[in-house]
Biopython code that builds the backbone (N, CA, C, O; Angstrom):
import numpy as np
from Bio.PDB.StructureBuilder import StructureBuilder

atoms = [
    (1, "UNK", "N", (24.327, -35.366, 99.097)),
    (1, "UNK", "CA", (23.957, -33.966, 99.012)),
    (1, "UNK", "C", (25.223, -33.120, 99.139)),
    (1, "UNK", "O", (26.045, -33.380, 100.018)),
    (2, "UNK", "N", (25.393, -32.125, 98.292)),
    (2, "UNK", "CA", (26.603, -31.316, 98.350)),
    (2, "UNK", "C", (26.490, -30.245, 99.437)),
    (2, "UNK", "O", (25.411, -30.009, 99.979)),
    (3, "UNK", "N", (27.618, -29.600, 99.747)),
    (3, "UNK", "CA", (27.685, -28.621, 100.824)),
    (3, "UNK", "C", (26.747, -27.454, 100.602)),
    (3, "UNK", "O", (26.103, -27.008, 101.552)),
    (4, "UNK", "N", (26.644, -26.944, 99.395)),
    (4, "UNK", "CA", (25.776, -25.792, 99.151)),
    (4, "UNK", "C", (24.318, -26.130, 99.418)),
    (4, "UNK", "O", (23.557, -25.264, 99.849)),
    (5, "UNK", "N", (23.923, -27.341, 99.177)),
    (5, "UNK", "CA", (22.552, -27.753, 99.471)),
    (5, "UNK", "C", (22.319, -27.789, 100.975)),
    (5, "UNK", "O", (21.239, -27.408, 101.425)),
    (6, "UNK", "N", (23.284, -28.230, 101.764)),
    (6, "UNK", "CA", (23.145, -28.276, 103.218)),
    (6, "UNK", "C", (23.014, -26.877, 103.797)),
    (6, "UNK", "O", (22.214, -26.667, 104.709)),
    (7, "UNK", "N", (23.761, -25.935, 103.303)),
    (7, "UNK", "CA", (23.726, -24.564, 103.807)),
    (7, "UNK", "C", (22.366, -23.935, 103.553)),
    (7, "UNK", "O", (21.886, -23.160, 104.380)),
    (8, "UNK", "N", (21.749, -24.242, 102.457)),
    (8, "UNK", "CA", (20.435, -23.681, 102.139)),
    (8, "UNK", "C", (19.375, -24.073, 103.147)),
    (8, "UNK", "O", (18.366, -23.381, 103.282)),
    (9, "UNK", "N", (19.584, -25.167, 103.854)),
    (9, "UNK", "CA", (18.587, -25.656, 104.795)),
    (9, "UNK", "C", (18.899, -25.273, 106.248)),
    (9, "UNK", "O", (18.238, -25.758, 107.166)),
    (10, "UNK", "N", (19.890, -24.415, 106.463)),
    (10, "UNK", "CA", (20.210, -23.969, 107.818)),
    (10, "UNK", "C", (19.173, -22.954, 108.301)),
    (10, "UNK", "O", (18.686, -22.126, 107.532)),
    (11, "UNK", "N", (18.849, -23.039, 109.585)),
    (11, "UNK", "CA", (17.971, -22.022, 110.173)),
    (11, "UNK", "C", (18.777, -20.742, 110.369)),
    (11, "UNK", "O", (20.004, -20.761, 110.269)),
    (12, "UNK", "N", (18.110, -19.650, 110.642)),
    (12, "UNK", "CA", (18.801, -18.380, 110.898)),
    (12, "UNK", "C", (19.727, -18.518, 112.099)),
    (12, "UNK", "O", (20.832, -17.974, 112.097)),
    (13, "UNK", "N", (19.291, -19.236, 113.116)),
    (13, "UNK", "CA", (20.116, -19.453, 114.313)),
    (13, "UNK", "C", (21.365, -20.268, 113.973)),
    (13, "UNK", "O", (22.469, -19.924, 114.397)),
    (14, "UNK", "N", (21.190, -21.339, 113.214)),
    (14, "UNK", "CA", (22.322, -22.178, 112.822)),
    (14, "UNK", "C", (23.310, -21.411, 111.948)),
    (14, "UNK", "O", (24.523, -21.562, 112.092)),
    (15, "UNK", "N", (22.790, -20.598, 111.054)),
    (15, "UNK", "CA", (23.650, -19.805, 110.186)),
    (15, "UNK", "C", (24.459, -18.800, 111.000)),
    (15, "UNK", "O", (25.644, -18.596, 110.737)),
    (16, "UNK", "N", (23.822, -18.174, 111.987)),
    (16, "UNK", "CA", (24.519, -17.207, 112.842)),
    (16, "UNK", "C", (25.628, -17.872, 113.650)),
    (16, "UNK", "O", (26.657, -17.254, 113.922)),
    (17, "UNK", "N", (25.421, -19.124, 114.032)),
    (17, "UNK", "CA", (26.397, -19.849, 114.846)),
    (17, "UNK", "C", (27.514, -20.482, 114.020)),
    (17, "UNK", "O", (28.504, -20.952, 114.581)),
    (18, "UNK", "N", (27.370, -20.500, 112.712)),
    (18, "UNK", "CA", (28.333, -21.158, 111.836)),
    (18, "UNK", "C", (29.715, -20.526, 111.971)),
    (18, "UNK", "O", (29.904, -19.358, 111.632)),
    (19, "UNK", "N", (30.663, -21.288, 112.458)),
    (19, "UNK", "CA", (32.041, -20.827, 112.545)),
    (19, "UNK", "C", (32.396, -19.985, 113.754)),
    (19, "UNK", "O", (33.557, -19.603, 113.901)),
    (20, "UNK", "N", (31.443, -19.679, 114.628)),
    (20, "UNK", "CA", (31.751, -18.790, 115.744)),
    (20, "UNK", "C", (32.737, -19.397, 116.732)),
    (20, "UNK", "O", (33.412, -18.663, 117.455)),
    (21, "UNK", "N", (32.834, -20.710, 116.776)),
    (21, "UNK", "CA", (33.782, -21.329, 117.696)),
    (21, "UNK", "C", (35.223, -21.073, 117.264)),
    (21, "UNK", "O", (36.153, -21.363, 118.017)),
    (22, "UNK", "N", (35.418, -20.534, 116.061)),
    (22, "UNK", "CA", (36.760, -20.284, 115.538)),
    (22, "UNK", "C", (37.168, -18.819, 115.600)),
    (22, "UNK", "O", (38.224, -18.452, 115.084)),
    (23, "UNK", "N", (36.340, -17.968, 116.228)),
    (23, "UNK", "CA", (36.568, -16.526, 116.212)),
    (23, "UNK", "C", (36.680, -15.987, 117.634)),
    (23, "UNK", "O", (35.975, -16.439, 118.536)),
    (24, "UNK", "N", (37.570, -15.018, 117.826)),
    (24, "UNK", "CA", (37.644, -14.251, 119.075)),
    (24, "UNK", "C", (37.678, -12.774, 118.689)),
    (24, "UNK", "O", (38.318, -12.393, 117.709)),
    (25, "UNK", "N", (36.999, -11.969, 119.453)),
    (25, "UNK", "CA", (36.889, -10.537, 119.158)),
    (25, "UNK", "C", (37.790, -9.733, 120.067)),
    (25, "UNK", "O", (37.927, -10.038, 121.252)),
    (26, "UNK", "N", (38.409, -8.695, 119.505)),
    (26, "UNK", "CA", (39.281, -7.805, 120.266)),
    (26, "UNK", "C", (38.676, -6.413, 120.237)),
    (26, "UNK", "O", (38.397, -5.863, 119.172)),
    (27, "UNK", "N", (38.478, -5.850, 121.424)),
    (27, "UNK", "CA", (37.873, -4.529, 121.538)),
    (27, "UNK", "C", (38.757, -3.632, 122.393)),
    (27, "UNK", "O", (39.166, -4.008, 123.491)),
    (28, "UNK", "N", (39.049, -2.428, 121.869)),
    (28, "UNK", "CA", (39.829, -1.469, 122.640)),
    (28, "UNK", "C", (38.938, -0.873, 123.721)),
    (28, "UNK", "O", (37.824, -0.426, 123.445)),
    (29, "UNK", "N", (39.439, -0.871, 124.954)),
    (29, "UNK", "CA", (38.702, -0.299, 126.074)),
    (29, "UNK", "C", (39.644, 0.564, 126.907)),
    (29, "UNK", "O", (40.854, 0.566, 126.678)),
    (30, "UNK", "N", (39.102, 1.285, 127.857)),
    (30, "UNK", "CA", (39.901, 2.084, 128.783)),
    (30, "UNK", "C", (39.728, 1.519, 130.184)),
    (30, "UNK", "O", (38.605, 1.349, 130.660)),
    (31, "UNK", "N", (40.844, 1.230, 130.840)),
    (31, "UNK", "CA", (40.846, 0.715, 132.200)),
    (31, "UNK", "C", (41.769, 1.602, 133.018)),
    (31, "UNK", "O", (42.963, 1.687, 132.731)),
    (32, "UNK", "N", (41.230, 2.261, 134.029)),
    (32, "UNK", "CA", (42.033, 3.169, 134.875)),
    (32, "UNK", "C", (42.788, 4.189, 134.031)),
    (32, "UNK", "O", (43.978, 4.423, 134.243)),
    (33, "UNK", "N", (42.096, 4.790, 133.081)),
    (33, "UNK", "CA", (42.654, 5.807, 132.176)),
    (33, "UNK", "C", (43.773, 5.300, 131.280)),
    (33, "UNK", "O", (44.545, 6.101, 130.753)),
    (34, "UNK", "N", (43.879, 3.995, 131.096)),
    (34, "UNK", "CA", (44.873, 3.377, 130.224)),
    (34, "UNK", "C", (44.155, 2.594, 129.123)),
    (34, "UNK", "O", (43.103, 2.002, 129.360)),
    (35, "UNK", "N", (44.732, 2.597, 127.917)),
    (35, "UNK", "CA", (44.186, 1.804, 126.818)),
    (35, "UNK", "C", (44.494, 0.333, 127.077)),
    (35, "UNK", "O", (45.615, -0.019, 127.447)),
    (36, "UNK", "N", (43.493, -0.520, 126.881)),
    (36, "UNK", "CA", (43.657, -1.968, 127.009)),
    (36, "UNK", "C", (42.849, -2.629, 125.897)),
    (36, "UNK", "O", (42.047, -1.979, 125.226)),
    (37, "UNK", "N", (43.069, -3.909, 125.714)),
    (37, "UNK", "CA", (42.381, -4.670, 124.675)),
    (37, "UNK", "C", (41.723, -5.890, 125.304)),
    (37, "UNK", "O", (42.396, -6.786, 125.816)),
    (38, "UNK", "N", (40.402, -5.906, 125.256)),
    (38, "UNK", "CA", (39.635, -7.021, 125.803)),
    (38, "UNK", "C", (39.446, -8.062, 124.704)),
    (38, "UNK", "O", (39.092, -7.732, 123.573)),
    (39, "UNK", "N", (39.684, -9.305, 125.051)),
    (39, "UNK", "CA", (39.495, -10.418, 124.127)),
    (39, "UNK", "C", (38.231, -11.153, 124.561)),
    (39, "UNK", "O", (38.111, -11.583, 125.708)),
    (40, "UNK", "N", (37.284, -11.291, 123.619)),
    (40, "UNK", "CA", (35.997, -11.911, 123.910)),
    (40, "UNK", "C", (35.748, -13.117, 123.017)),
    (40, "UNK", "O", (36.135, -13.131, 121.849)),
    (41, "UNK", "N", (35.101, -14.122, 123.580)),
    (41, "UNK", "CA", (34.614, -15.251, 122.792)),
    (41, "UNK", "C", (33.433, -14.768, 121.966)),
    (41, "UNK", "O", (32.904, -13.683, 122.207)),
    (42, "UNK", "N", (33.028, -15.558, 121.009)),
    (42, "UNK", "CA", (31.931, -15.181, 120.126)),
    (42, "UNK", "C", (30.628, -14.953, 120.885)),
    (42, "UNK", "O", (29.770, -14.201, 120.425)),
    (43, "UNK", "N", (30.468, -15.596, 122.046)),
    (43, "UNK", "CA", (29.247, -15.404, 122.833)),
    (43, "UNK", "C", (29.304, -14.178, 123.734)),
    (43, "UNK", "O", (28.359, -13.908, 124.476)),
    (44, "UNK", "N", (30.417, -13.429, 123.675)),
    (44, "UNK", "CA", (30.552, -12.206, 124.453)),
    (44, "UNK", "C", (31.315, -12.366, 125.748)),
    (44, "UNK", "O", (31.594, -11.370, 126.416)),
    (45, "UNK", "N", (31.658, -13.571, 126.121)),
    (45, "UNK", "CA", (32.406, -13.817, 127.347)),
    (45, "UNK", "C", (33.814, -13.255, 127.224)),
    (45, "UNK", "O", (34.531, -13.568, 126.274)),
    (46, "UNK", "N", (34.213, -12.417, 128.195)),
    (46, "UNK", "CA", (35.574, -11.886, 128.166)),
    (46, "UNK", "C", (36.540, -12.975, 128.586)),
    (46, "UNK", "O", (36.383, -13.592, 129.640)),
    (47, "UNK", "N", (37.556, -13.207, 127.739)),
    (47, "UNK", "CA", (38.531, -14.262, 128.000)),
    (47, "UNK", "C", (39.864, -13.719, 128.485)),
    (47, "UNK", "O", (40.589, -14.415, 129.196)),
    (48, "UNK", "N", (40.202, -12.483, 128.112)),
    (48, "UNK", "CA", (41.499, -11.924, 128.494)),
    (48, "UNK", "C", (41.461, -10.407, 128.375)),
    (48, "UNK", "O", (40.588, -9.837, 127.721)),
    (49, "UNK", "N", (42.423, -9.774, 129.019)),
    (49, "UNK", "CA", (42.615, -8.336, 128.936)),
    (49, "UNK", "C", (44.110, -8.106, 128.732)),
    (49, "UNK", "O", (44.927, -8.550, 129.539)),
    (50, "UNK", "N", (44.463, -7.412, 127.653)),
    (50, "UNK", "CA", (45.867, -7.223, 127.304)),
    (50, "UNK", "C", (46.168, -5.741, 127.107)),
    (50, "UNK", "O", (45.270, -4.950, 126.815)),
    (51, "UNK", "N", (47.424, -5.375, 127.266)),
    (51, "UNK", "CA", (47.820, -3.976, 127.099)),
    (51, "UNK", "C", (48.288, -3.659, 125.687)),
    (51, "UNK", "O", (48.506, -2.494, 125.356)),
    (52, "UNK", "N", (48.443, -4.681, 124.851)),
    (52, "UNK", "CA", (48.949, -4.478, 123.494)),
    (52, "UNK", "C", (48.060, -5.228, 122.498)),
    (52, "UNK", "O", (47.802, -6.420, 122.668)),
    (53, "UNK", "N", (47.594, -4.530, 121.462)),
    (53, "UNK", "CA", (46.706, -5.128, 120.466)),
    (53, "UNK", "C", (47.389, -6.270, 119.717)),
    (53, "UNK", "O", (46.785, -7.323, 119.511)),
    (54, "UNK", "N", (48.641, -6.070, 119.310)),
    (54, "UNK", "CA", (49.360, -7.111, 118.570)),
    (54, "UNK", "C", (49.543, -8.373, 119.403)),
    (54, "UNK", "O", (49.466, -9.484, 118.878)),
    (55, "UNK", "N", (49.782, -8.205, 120.691)),
    (55, "UNK", "CA", (49.919, -9.359, 121.584)),
    (55, "UNK", "C", (48.578, -10.077, 121.714)),
    (55, "UNK", "O", (48.535, -11.306, 121.751)),
    (56, "UNK", "N", (47.490, -9.322, 121.783)),
    (56, "UNK", "CA", (46.154, -9.926, 121.852)),
    (56, "UNK", "C", (45.889, -10.766, 120.607)),
    (56, "UNK", "O", (45.421, -11.900, 120.706)),
    (57, "UNK", "N", (46.192, -10.204, 119.432)),
    (57, "UNK", "CA", (45.982, -10.944, 118.184)),
    (57, "UNK", "C", (46.865, -12.192, 118.129)),
    (57, "UNK", "O", (46.417, -13.256, 117.701)),
    (58, "UNK", "N", (48.120, -12.060, 118.563)),
    (58, "UNK", "CA", (49.039, -13.205, 118.547)),
    (58, "UNK", "C", (48.558, -14.299, 119.495)),
    (58, "UNK", "O", (48.628, -15.482, 119.159)),
    (59, "UNK", "N", (48.075, -13.923, 120.664)),
    (59, "UNK", "CA", (47.583, -14.910, 121.632)),
    (59, "UNK", "C", (46.363, -15.648, 121.085)),
    (59, "UNK", "O", (46.230, -16.859, 121.259)),
    (60, "UNK", "N", (45.486, -14.917, 120.433)),
    (60, "UNK", "CA", (44.294, -15.540, 119.839)),
    (60, "UNK", "C", (44.704, -16.554, 118.784)),
    (60, "UNK", "O", (44.207, -17.680, 118.771)),
    (61, "UNK", "N", (45.611, -16.155, 117.899)),
    (61, "UNK", "CA", (46.067, -17.071, 116.838)),
    (61, "UNK", "C", (46.796, -18.282, 117.421)),
    (61, "UNK", "O", (46.692, -19.394, 116.904)),
    (62, "UNK", "N", (47.539, -18.044, 118.510)),
    (62, "UNK", "CA", (48.283, -19.132, 119.138)),
    (62, "UNK", "C", (47.331, -20.206, 119.678)),
    (62, "UNK", "O", (47.713, -21.367, 119.823)),
    (63, "UNK", "N", (46.110, -19.814, 119.968)),
    (63, "UNK", "CA", (45.115, -20.766, 120.466)),
    (63, "UNK", "C", (44.194, -21.279, 119.356)),
    (63, "UNK", "O", (43.136, -21.846, 119.631)),
    (64, "UNK", "N", (44.603, -21.076, 118.103)),
    (64, "UNK", "CA", (43.890, -21.648, 116.975)),
    (64, "UNK", "C", (42.621, -20.924, 116.590)),
    (64, "UNK", "O", (41.767, -21.498, 115.912)),
    (65, "UNK", "N", (42.473, -19.663, 117.009)),
    (65, "UNK", "CA", (41.304, -18.874, 116.680)),
    (65, "UNK", "C", (41.672, -17.762, 115.716)),
    (65, "UNK", "O", (42.848, -17.452, 115.528)),
    (66, "UNK", "N", (40.659, -17.166, 115.107)),
    (66, "UNK", "CA", (40.851, -16.050, 114.178)),
    (66, "UNK", "C", (40.428, -14.759, 114.889)),
    (66, "UNK", "O", (39.272, -14.627, 115.288)),
    (67, "UNK", "N", (41.356, -13.804, 115.049)),
    (67, "UNK", "CA", (40.999, -12.543, 115.708)),
    (67, "UNK", "C", (40.211, -11.619, 114.795)),
    (67, "UNK", "O", (40.455, -11.557, 113.590)),
    (68, "UNK", "N", (39.265, -10.905, 115.383)),
    (68, "UNK", "CA", (38.458, -9.926, 114.659)),
    (68, "UNK", "C", (38.373, -8.676, 115.521)),
    (68, "UNK", "O", (38.056, -8.762, 116.707)),
    (69, "UNK", "N", (38.654, -7.515, 114.938)),
    (69, "UNK", "CA", (38.539, -6.243, 115.663)),
    (69, "UNK", "C", (37.088, -5.815, 115.785)),
    (69, "UNK", "O", (36.300, -5.956, 114.851)),
    (70, "UNK", "N", (36.755, -5.294, 116.943)),
    (70, "UNK", "CA", (35.439, -4.705, 117.178)),
    (70, "UNK", "C", (35.682, -3.228, 117.426)),
    (70, "UNK", "O", (36.492, -2.858, 118.276)),
    (71, "UNK", "N", (34.982, -2.386, 116.687)),
    (71, "UNK", "CA", (35.191, -0.938, 116.827)),
    (71, "UNK", "C", (34.106, -0.320, 117.650)),
    (71, "UNK", "O", (34.115, 0.891, 117.875)),
]
sb = StructureBuilder()
sb.init_structure("model")
sb.init_model(0)
sb.init_chain("A")
sb.init_seg("    ")
for serial, (resi, resn, name, xyz) in enumerate(atoms, 1):
    if name == "N":
        sb.init_residue(resn, " ", resi, " ")
    sb.init_atom(name, np.array(xyz, "f"), 0.0, 1.0, " ", f" {name:<3s}", serial, name[0])
structure = sb.get_structure()
């Protein structure tokens, strides 16, 4: 069976989970009146807090994940 046939048989839950282990989300937040960047796993767990967006993205990539901005 080819890959496209397998994808057609995924449940909505399985489809939503597809690839999430490879993604980390970066969200700009305010901490003590300072801009910071929270790094979250796909399940919403906060993994890190950084003061620089570029450093957050670099750290995510360094750990083999794909960064995604959350607005």
